[in-house]
TISE-908229 format. One record per residue (C-alpha): x, y negated, z; residue in one letter. Coordinates in nm, 2 decimals, padded with zeros to 4 digits. Example, Ala and Ser with C-alpha at 12.3 -4.5 7.8 and 13.67 -1.06 7.14 Angstrom:
BEGIN
+--------+--------+--------+------+
:     px :     py :     pz : zase :
+--------+--------+--------+------+
:  01.23 :  00.45 :  00.78 :    A :
:  01.37 :  00.11 :  00.71 :    S :
+--------+--------+--------+------+
END
This chain:
BEGIN
+--------+--------+--------+------+
:     px :     py :     pz : zase :
+--------+--------+--------+------+
:  00.00 :  00.00 :  00.01 :    M :
:  00.13 : -00.33 : -00.05 :    S :
: -00.18 : -00.56 :  00.04 :    E :
: -00.04 : -00.88 :  00.21 :    N :
: -00.20 : -00.86 :  00.53 :    K :
: -00.17 : -01.08 :  00.84 :    K :
: -00.15 : -00.88 :  01.16 :    I :
: -00.15 : -01.02 :  01.51 :    L :
: -00.03 : -00.74 :  01.76 :    V :
: -00.07 : -00.79 :  02.13 :    I :
:  00.18 : -00.60 :  02.39 :    N :
:  00.22 : -00.76 :  02.72 :    F :
:  00.54 : -00.62 :  02.93 :    G :
:  00.89 : -00.64 :  02.96 :    G :
:  01.19 : -00.58 :  02.73 :    I :
:  01.16 : -00.22 :  02.76 :    G :
:  00.77 : -00.20 :  02.69 :    D :
:  00.84 : -00.42 :  02.36 :    E :
:  01.10 : -00.18 :  02.26 :    I :
:  00.89 :  00.11 :  02.32 :    L :
:  00.62 : -00.06 :  02.08 :    F :
:  00.89 : -00.11 :  01.79 :    L :
:  00.79 :  00.26 :  01.63 :    P :
:  00.41 :  00.08 :  01.60 :    T :
:  00.54 : -00.22 :  01.44 :    L :
:  00.75 : -00.01 :  01.18 :    K :
:  00.47 :  00.21 :  01.10 :    S :
:  00.25 : -00.11 :  01.04 :    L :
:  00.54 : -00.24 :  00.81 :    K :
:  00.56 :  00.09 :  00.58 :    T :
:  00.18 :  00.11 :  00.56 :    T :
:  00.16 : -00.27 :  00.44 :    Y :
:  00.51 : -00.34 :  00.32 :    P :
:  00.39 : -00.70 :  00.23 :    D :
:  00.22 : -00.76 :  00.53 :    C :
:  00.33 : -01.04 :  00.80 :    K :
:  00.34 : -00.95 :  01.16 :    I :
:  00.29 : -01.17 :  01.43 :    T :
:  00.37 : -01.05 :  01.81 :    L :
:  00.19 : -01.21 :  02.11 :    A :
:  00.38 : -01.13 :  02.43 :    L :
:  00.55 : -01.24 :  02.73 :    E :
:  00.79 : -01.52 :  02.72 :    A :
:  01.05 : -01.33 :  02.93 :    R :
:  01.06 : -01.07 :  02.65 :    S :
:  01.10 : -01.32 :  02.35 :    K :
:  01.48 : -01.16 :  02.30 :    S :
:  01.29 : -00.82 :  02.14 :    I :
:  01.34 : -01.03 :  01.81 :    K :
:  01.69 : -00.97 :  01.83 :    D :
:  01.68 : -00.57 :  01.76 :    L :
:  01.45 : -00.59 :  01.47 :    T :
:  01.32 : -00.73 :  01.15 :    D :
:  00.96 : -00.62 :  01.20 :    T :
:  00.85 : -00.91 :  01.36 :    I :
:  00.76 : -01.23 :  01.11 :    D :
:  00.62 : -01.47 :  01.41 :    D :
:  00.58 : -01.47 :  01.79 :    M :
:  00.32 : -01.62 :  02.00 :    I :
:  00.49 : -01.66 :  02.37 :    L :
:  00.27 : -01.66 :  02.66 :    L :
:  00.23 : -01.62 :  03.05 :    S :
: -00.03 : -01.42 :  03.09 :    P :
:  00.07 : -01.30 :  03.49 :    K :
:  00.09 : -01.69 :  03.57 :    S :
: -00.12 : -01.88 :  03.78 :    K :
: -00.25 : -02.00 :  03.46 :    N :
: -00.35 : -01.69 :  03.32 :    K :
: -00.71 : -01.78 :  03.18 :    Y :
: -00.51 : -02.12 :  03.03 :    V :
: -00.29 : -01.87 :  02.86 :    E :
: -00.56 : -01.67 :  02.71 :    M :
: -00.74 : -01.96 :  02.58 :    L :
: -00.37 : -02.05 :  02.42 :    K :
: -00.40 : -01.70 :  02.26 :    L :
: -00.74 : -01.74 :  02.13 :    I :
: -00.66 : -02.06 :  01.96 :    Y :
: -00.37 : -01.91 :  01.80 :    N :
: -00.54 : -01.61 :  01.67 :    A :
: -00.81 : -01.83 :  01.53 :    R :
: -00.57 : -02.07 :  01.36 :    K :
: -00.35 : -01.79 :  01.21 :    G :
: -00.65 : -01.65 :  01.01 :    H :
: -00.53 : -01.27 :  01.08 :    Y :
: -00.69 : -00.98 :  00.88 :    D :
: -00.62 : -00.73 :  01.19 :    I :
: -00.57 : -00.75 :  01.56 :    V :
: -00.41 : -00.49 :  01.78 :    I :
: -00.39 : -00.48 :  02.15 :    S :
: -00.22 : -00.25 :  02.35 :    S :
: -00.41 : -00.36 :  02.71 :    G :
: -00.59 : -00.16 :  02.93 :    G :
: -00.83 : -00.38 :  03.09 :    N :
: -01.19 : -00.34 :  03.03 :    K :
: -01.25 : -00.69 :  02.91 :    F :
: -00.97 : -00.71 :  02.64 :    I :
: -01.22 : -00.62 :  02.38 :    P :
: -01.43 : -00.93 :  02.44 :    I :
: -01.07 : -01.12 :  02.41 :    L :
: -01.02 : -00.97 :  02.07 :    L :
: -01.39 : -01.05 :  01.97 :    F :
: -01.34 : -01.40 :  02.07 :    L :
: -01.03 : -01.45 :  01.81 :    T :
: -01.24 : -01.41 :  01.55 :    G :
: -01.07 : -01.16 :  01.39 :    I :
: -01.24 : -00.92 :  01.15 :    K :
: -01.05 : -00.60 :  01.21 :    K :
: -01.00 : -00.54 :  01.57 :    R :
: -00.84 : -00.23 :  01.75 :    Y :
: -00.76 : -00.13 :  02.09 :    G :
: -00.78 :  00.14 :  02.37 :    F :
: -01.11 :  00.27 :  02.47 :    N :
: -01.18 :  00.11 :  02.79 :    T :
: -01.56 :  00.18 :  02.85 :    G :
: -01.87 :  00.04 :  02.65 :    K :
: -01.72 : -00.29 :  02.59 :    L :
: -01.48 : -00.13 :  02.37 :    S :
: -01.76 :  00.01 :  02.16 :    K :
: -01.94 : -00.32 :  02.12 :    I :
: -01.67 : -00.55 :  02.02 :    F :
: -01.40 : -00.33 :  01.87 :    L :
: -01.39 : -00.23 :  01.49 :    T :
: -01.26 :  00.12 :  01.62 :    E :
: -01.10 :  00.23 :  01.97 :    S :
: -00.88 :  00.50 :  02.08 :    V :
: -00.84 :  00.74 :  02.34 :    T :
: -00.59 :  00.60 :  02.59 :    L :
: -00.36 :  00.90 :  02.69 :    N :
: -00.10 :  00.77 :  02.97 :    K :
:  00.03 :  01.12 :  03.00 :    N :
:  00.28 :  01.10 :  02.70 :    Q :
:  00.59 :  00.91 :  02.59 :    Y :
:  00.50 :  00.57 :  02.61 :    A :
:  00.59 :  00.47 :  02.24 :    S :
:  00.35 :  00.74 :  02.15 :    K :
:  00.07 :  00.61 :  02.35 :    M :
:  00.14 :  00.27 :  02.17 :    Y :
:  00.15 :  00.44 :  01.84 :    H :
: -00.20 :  00.60 :  01.90 :    D :
: -00.31 :  00.24 :  01.83 :    L :
: -00.29 :  00.26 :  01.47 :    I :
: -00.40 :  00.60 :  01.39 :    T :
: -00.74 :  00.44 :  01.26 :    P :
: -00.51 :  00.26 :  01.02 :    I :
: -00.26 :  00.49 :  00.88 :    T :
: -00.11 :  00.84 :  00.89 :    D :
:  00.23 :  00.70 :  00.94 :    V :
:  00.44 :  00.79 :  01.24 :    K :
:  00.78 :  00.69 :  01.42 :    N :
:  00.76 :  00.77 :  01.76 :    E :
:  01.09 :  00.70 :  01.88 :    I :
:  01.25 :  00.35 :  01.86 :    P :
:  01.55 :  00.27 :  01.59 :    E :
:  01.77 :  00.00 :  01.62 :    I :
:  01.98 : -00.06 :  01.32 :    S :
:  02.37 : -00.16 :  01.38 :    V :
:  02.66 : -00.20 :  01.22 :    P :
:  02.82 :  00.14 :  01.18 :    Q :
:  03.15 :  00.17 :  01.39 :    T :
:  03.36 :  00.48 :  01.51 :    E :
:  03.32 :  00.59 :  01.87 :    K :
:  03.60 :  00.46 :  02.13 :    I :
:  03.75 :  00.81 :  02.18 :    P :
:  03.69 :  00.95 :  02.54 :    N :
:  03.48 :  00.67 :  02.64 :    S :
:  03.18 :  00.61 :  02.85 :    I :
:  02.98 :  00.30 :  02.92 :    L :
:  02.80 :  00.21 :  03.23 :    I :
:  02.53 : -00.03 :  03.27 :    H :
:  02.40 : -00.03 :  03.65 :    P :
:  02.17 : -00.28 :  03.70 :    G :
:  01.77 : -00.34 :  03.64 :    V :
:  01.56 : -00.63 :  03.58 :    S :
:  01.55 : -00.90 :  03.85 :    K :
:  01.17 : -00.89 :  03.85 :    I :
:  01.19 : -00.51 :  03.96 :    S :
:  01.40 : -00.59 :  04.26 :    V :
:  01.19 : -00.88 :  04.36 :    Q :
:  00.87 : -00.69 :  04.35 :    K :
:  01.05 : -00.43 :  04.56 :    N :
:  01.07 : -00.16 :  04.29 :    M :
:  01.40 :  00.00 :  04.33 :    I :
:  01.49 :  00.20 :  04.02 :    K :
:  01.83 :  00.27 :  04.05 :    T :
:  02.14 :  00.39 :  04.31 :    I :
:  02.37 :  00.19 :  04.53 :    T :
:  02.70 :  00.00 :  04.42 :    P :
:  02.87 :  00.18 :  04.64 :    Q :
:  02.76 :  00.52 :  04.43 :    I :
:  02.80 :  00.37 :  04.10 :    W :
:  03.15 :  00.28 :  04.24 :    T :
:  03.21 :  00.65 :  04.35 :    D :
:  03.12 :  00.76 :  04.00 :    V :
:  03.34 :  00.52 :  03.81 :    I :
:  03.63 :  00.65 :  04.03 :    K :
:  03.58 :  01.02 :  03.96 :    I :
:  03.54 :  00.94 :  03.59 :    L :
:  03.87 :  00.74 :  03.58 :    L :
:  04.03 :  01.03 :  03.78 :    N :
:  03.93 :  01.24 :  03.50 :    N :
:  04.11 :  01.04 :  03.23 :    G :
:  03.79 :  00.86 :  03.10 :    K :
:  03.79 :  00.52 :  02.95 :    H :
:  03.52 :  00.36 :  03.15 :    V :
:  03.37 :  00.00 :  03.04 :    T :
:  03.13 : -00.16 :  03.27 :    L :
:  02.85 : -00.40 :  03.14 :    T :
:  02.54 : -00.57 :  03.25 :    G :
:  02.34 : -00.90 :  03.19 :    G :
:  02.24 : -01.22 :  03.41 :    P :
:  02.00 : -01.00 :  03.61 :    D :
:  02.29 : -00.77 :  03.72 :    D :
:  02.53 : -01.01 :  03.87 :    K :
:  02.52 : -00.88 :  04.21 :    D :
:  02.57 : -00.54 :  04.15 :    V :
:  02.84 : -00.59 :  03.91 :    I :
:  03.00 : -00.81 :  04.17 :    E :
:  03.00 : -00.54 :  04.45 :    Q :
:  03.13 : -00.29 :  04.20 :    I :
:  03.41 : -00.48 :  04.10 :    L :
:  03.53 : -00.54 :  04.44 :    S :
:  03.61 : -00.21 :  04.47 :    N :
:  03.72 : -00.10 :  04.11 :    I :
:  03.95 : -00.37 :  04.05 :    E :
:  04.19 : -00.28 :  04.31 :    S :
:  04.26 :  00.02 :  04.12 :    L :
:  04.45 : -00.15 :  03.83 :    N :
:  04.35 :  00.13 :  03.59 :    N :
:  04.42 :  00.06 :  03.23 :    P :
:  04.13 :  00.30 :  03.14 :    N :
:  03.89 :  00.07 :  03.29 :    F :
:  03.73 : -00.25 :  03.14 :    D :
:  03.50 : -00.51 :  03.24 :    N :
:  03.28 : -00.63 :  02.94 :    S :
:  03.01 : -00.80 :  03.21 :    Y :
:  02.90 : -01.12 :  03.06 :    G :
:  03.05 : -01.04 :  02.71 :    K :
:  02.72 : -00.95 :  02.55 :    T :
:  02.50 : -01.25 :  02.44 :    K :
:  02.18 : -01.11 :  02.32 :    N :
:  02.03 : -00.77 :  02.28 :    L :
:  02.17 : -00.70 :  01.93 :    M :
:  02.52 : -00.75 :  02.10 :    D :
:  02.44 : -00.49 :  02.37 :    L :
:  02.31 : -00.26 :  02.13 :    A :
:  02.64 : -00.28 :  01.93 :    I :
:  02.83 : -00.25 :  02.25 :    L :
:  02.65 :  00.10 :  02.30 :    I :
:  02.66 :  00.24 :  02.00 :    S :
:  03.04 :  00.23 :  02.02 :    K :
:  03.07 :  00.45 :  02.31 :    Y :
:  03.05 :  00.81 :  02.32 :    E :
:  02.85 :  00.82 :  02.65 :    K :
:  02.62 :  00.59 :  02.83 :    F :
:  02.50 :  00.58 :  03.19 :    I :
:  02.22 :  00.38 :  03.29 :    C :
:  01.92 :  00.27 :  03.51 :    S :
:  01.56 :  00.32 :  03.44 :    D :
:  01.52 :  00.00 :  03.28 :    S :
:  01.56 : -00.17 :  02.92 :    A :
:  01.89 : -00.05 :  02.80 :    P :
:  01.77 :  00.28 :  02.85 :    L :
:  01.57 :  00.21 :  02.54 :    H :
:  01.84 :  00.06 :  02.36 :    I :
:  02.04 :  00.35 :  02.41 :    G :
:  01.77 :  00.52 :  02.26 :    V :
:  01.75 :  00.35 :  01.99 :    G :
:  02.08 :  00.35 :  01.87 :    V :
:  02.11 :  00.73 :  01.93 :    K :
:  02.40 :  00.72 :  02.20 :    T :
:  02.46 :  01.03 :  02.44 :    R :
:  02.25 :  00.84 :  02.73 :    T :
:  02.25 :  00.96 :  03.07 :    Y :
:  01.99 :  00.76 :  03.27 :    V :
:  01.91 :  00.79 :  03.66 :    I :
:  01.54 :  00.84 :  03.75 :    F :
:  01.38 :  00.80 :  04.09 :    G :
:  01.02 :  00.73 :  04.16 :    S :
:  00.89 :  00.67 :  03.79 :    T :
:  00.80 :  00.93 :  03.55 :    D :
:  01.08 :  01.03 :  03.29 :    N :
:  00.82 :  01.20 :  03.09 :    K :
:  00.66 :  00.86 :  03.00 :    K :
:  00.99 :  00.68 :  02.91 :    L :
:  01.20 :  00.93 :  02.79 :    V :
:  01.14 :  01.10 :  02.44 :    P :
:  01.22 :  01.47 :  02.39 :    E :
:  01.55 :  01.44 :  02.22 :    C :
:  01.88 :  01.62 :  02.24 :    D :
:  02.12 :  01.30 :  02.33 :    Y :
:  01.91 :  01.18 :  02.63 :    V :
:  01.96 :  01.36 :  03.00 :    T :
:  01.74 :  01.25 :  03.29 :    V :
:  01.92 :  01.26 :  03.60 :    L :
:  01.68 :  01.33 :  03.92 :    K :
:  01.78 :  01.45 :  04.28 :    T :
:  01.60 :  01.75 :  04.42 :    N :
:  01.44 :  01.58 :  04.71 :    D :
:  01.11 :  01.78 :  04.70 :    D :
:  00.89 :  01.47 :  04.73 :    C :
:  00.54 :  01.60 :  04.71 :    P :
:  00.39 :  01.30 :  04.52 :    I :
:  00.72 :  01.22 :  04.28 :    K :
:  00.69 :  01.05 :  04.04 :    P :
:  00.52 :  00.76 :  04.26 :    C :
:  00.55 :  00.45 :  04.11 :    L :
:  00.26 :  00.29 :  03.95 :    W :
:  00.12 :  00.67 :  04.01 :    E :
:  00.06 :  00.64 :  04.35 :    H :
:  00.20 :  00.31 :  04.45 :    R :
:  00.28 : -00.05 :  04.33 :    Q :
:  00.62 : -00.06 :  04.52 :    T :
:  00.91 :  00.20 :  04.60 :    T :
:  00.86 :  00.38 :  04.96 :    C :
:  01.15 :  00.27 :  05.22 :    Q :
:  01.31 :  00.63 :  05.24 :    E :
:  01.40 :  00.66 :  04.87 :    L :
:  01.51 :  01.00 :  04.88 :    K :
:  01.44 :  01.01 :  04.53 :    C :
:  01.75 :  00.78 :  04.49 :    L :
:  01.99 :  00.97 :  04.73 :    Q :
:  02.24 :  01.08 :  04.45 :    F :
:  02.57 :  01.22 :  04.49 :    R :
:  02.84 :  01.07 :  04.30 :    A :
:  02.99 :  01.40 :  04.21 :    D :
:  02.68 :  01.54 :  04.08 :    D :
:  02.63 :  01.25 :  03.82 :    I :
:  02.99 :  01.24 :  03.72 :    A :
:  03.01 :  01.64 :  03.69 :    N :
:  02.67 :  01.62 :  03.47 :    E :
:  02.85 :  01.33 :  03.23 :    V :
:  03.17 :  01.52 :  03.20 :    L :
:  03.01 :  01.86 :  03.10 :    K :
+--------+--------+--------+------+
END
């Protein structure tokens, strides 16, 4: 098909959510090669455009602020002004169908959230949260296309891997920390993992973004004293998400937490090892042979609990009480 359609896609969330949405955008572009896609997203995630050429324009919003209703009016205004042919929303709120109806866009697609979906949507699809999130998002366009792209792909320049190399990104988003959603191991455990890898002759590089300043500084206070020529500090050297994607692609192995860099590792197909605690890896990691999920045997009866049973992590955090030896040995296999 070569219809010159204008498509508005609404997907609120963090960078990780936007990366997981990329296969849906790619399938839309494959189905309608001449289409123009506008992505309405949270302003904090606007850097997603660094990783893809499928987004032609963006509408930046703050739907979780105290002025959320003003932000929704802003979305409606921009949607009407844009004269779109199709609107697609990943929202699970039961009032999303009304919001889409108010945009005035003729063809409206979203998840089935109840009676309003049947009244105000052109077609709704079943919301299946018990699957890889990228597949869940892709279900939204099954009424439109048979094309399937269910794992994020990020195109980077082809380069040779650094021999015997391991890249480590220890941080998580500052918003997660502020909301008491602890999703990674302590700086001391990260430090011990790095020391073990170095002692085994690996070339280890540490990286991170602005949100990771505290954890990076704590790790460096212990690592730099080693004066090991096989250790590099690349913190602050990546200026955007594409820089990070290129960096990850250069390494043989990549270790990270349950955060956006995980999805970038998946997108560039680098051998990735990811620390999981209270979240559900089955929803965040695809079934593929180049990602290894690292979890503790803590016998928690409600694990995974974050989002499933609680909105913040518990105080005990048994699910994150890893031994550095266990992590390092898995990576060294």
